[in-house]
C-alpha positions, 0 to 999 in steps of 0.5 A: 504018662499020657499028655491029658494027666499032665494037664491034669495035674498041672490043674491039680497044681495051681487050684486058686488060678484055674478056680480063677478062670473058671468062676470068670468064665463061668460068670459070662456063660451064666450071664448069657444064659440068663439073659438068652432064657429071660429072652425066651420066657419073657417073649411069650408073656410079651406077646400074650400082654400085647396081643390083649392091648388093644385091636390091630384089625378093624371090621367095619361095614362095606359102603359106598360113599361119594365125597362132595367139593365145590371151588376147592372146597369139603362139602362133606360127603354122602354115604349110600348102599349102607350094609350092615355086618351080622353078629352070627358072621363074625362066628366066621372069623374062628374058621380062618388058617390063622384062627389061633393067632387071634386072640380076642374080638369084641364087635360093638353097635354104636348109635346115637341117644339123647339124654336129656339135653345133652346127645351123646353116642352109645356103644354096645359092647360085650364088656368080657372081650372089651375088657379083654382088649382093653386091659389099661381100662381103670372102672371106678366102681364096677363093670355092667353086669346086667342089661339095665346097668352102664359104664360111663366115659369119663367126658360122659360122665362130666357132660351128665353130672352123674356119679357111679350109683346114679340113674340115667333115663333114656330110651324109655328106661332108666339105667344104674350107672354101675363104673365110670372110667377114668380118663383115658384120652381116647375116644371112650371118654364120651362113649356111653357103655351098655351090654350089646344086647340092650343097645342092639335093642334100643337102636333097632339093630338087633343082631346088627353090628357097627364095628368089630376090633380083633385083637391078633399079634404075635411075633412073626404072625402074618397078619396081612394074610389074616386080612385077606382070609377075615375079608374071604369069610366076611365078603360084606364086611371091609377088613383093614390092618392098623399097621402101625400098631402091628410095627410098633409092637413088633419094634419092641420086640426086636429092641428086647432081643437086640438089647439082649444079643449086644449085653452077650456079646460085651459078657463074650468078650470079656470072658474071652479076655480073662482067659487070654491074661490068666493063660497068658500068666500062666504060661509066663510062670511055667517057662522052666516046666516047658523047656524041661519038656522040651530038653526032655524031647516034648515036641511043640505040638505036645506043648500046645495039646498040654495047653488046649487040654488044660483050657479045654477042661477049665471051659466045659467045667465053666459052661456046666457051672454057667448054664446051671447059674444062668437057668438058676438066676433067670428063675429068681430074676423072671417074676421080678421082669415079666408082668404077668404070674403066667410067664413060665422058665423056658428050659431049652436043650439047646441053650444047655447045649449052646452054652458049653460049646460056647465056653469050649470055643472061647476057652480055646480060641482064647489059649491059642495064642498062649499055647504057641508062645510056649510052643514056639519057646526055645529049651535053652531060654527058659531053662535059664530061669533054673 
């Protein structure tokens, strides 16, 4: 009879206790697998959501300006040599080296208009790109579908005293208010939004853009390099990154990862304690058996190998069981935790292999002390229990 057979027979005789140990360790491994899988699955979903949650790169016309001060008092400034951004030039953004990291590009043309006795700012936008970038917009009514329809910010609607379905006259034309934005707390509240083509026509800026917003963010994306690449493609424009947005979004992902790792560390510690306590109890109950083994010639190394073999078998089963439970749990939980229905469960072979190896490592390390205690037991002391 070899040592592995003895270990297997010992496990068969103590089915209840070994089942408890296996389940305890499997729950710990399952928790880690669930957290890591959710982390991997949700990170992609979070990145997709945040990529479309506003701009983090701004493209504005290049210009020279002079600030005027007299006696320490600011008197405003003068802008000269104003350059325009051509709408056709924005297509060059798609040719940069990191173009795959760009989620959306939203061009805008801005200009002042007079509606009745009120001076307001008209913003011409591509509504498809704008809505993709500003998913927090809540529209009462409908988004404009034609060039004779407008979308009003909440403050602009109050100033003009109009609602959805009303008409607004300006620029020798009559436009229908198809929708009104819910208050956003931003400059959008005071704007009148029209289609890009119509606004360019009304403002006399056909083919020209006042500003373009770019949403380009993913975990580890080289925002600085992307700004440089866009600037090289658009030498007549000023390209800048909103560093606060970038830092805030990356910080969110980092905190989510840290939370997962923190919980995983606590679970690993608890799983190790379960193995240690259970194996210590098992060794204490088997003093007589160990004494007999020692009396018939088993060495200390043989006793240790029997105990560690039992721990390895239990840990291997716990690792496989924990991985299966963890993946099943992640699959059930993911739809409730991810806001986007596009979030998909990530099946990573590395997590499966890692969960089994981690279970083996925890089981063997936690069993080292009980095994050394058993191996160091004197036969005469153990046989006194007979």
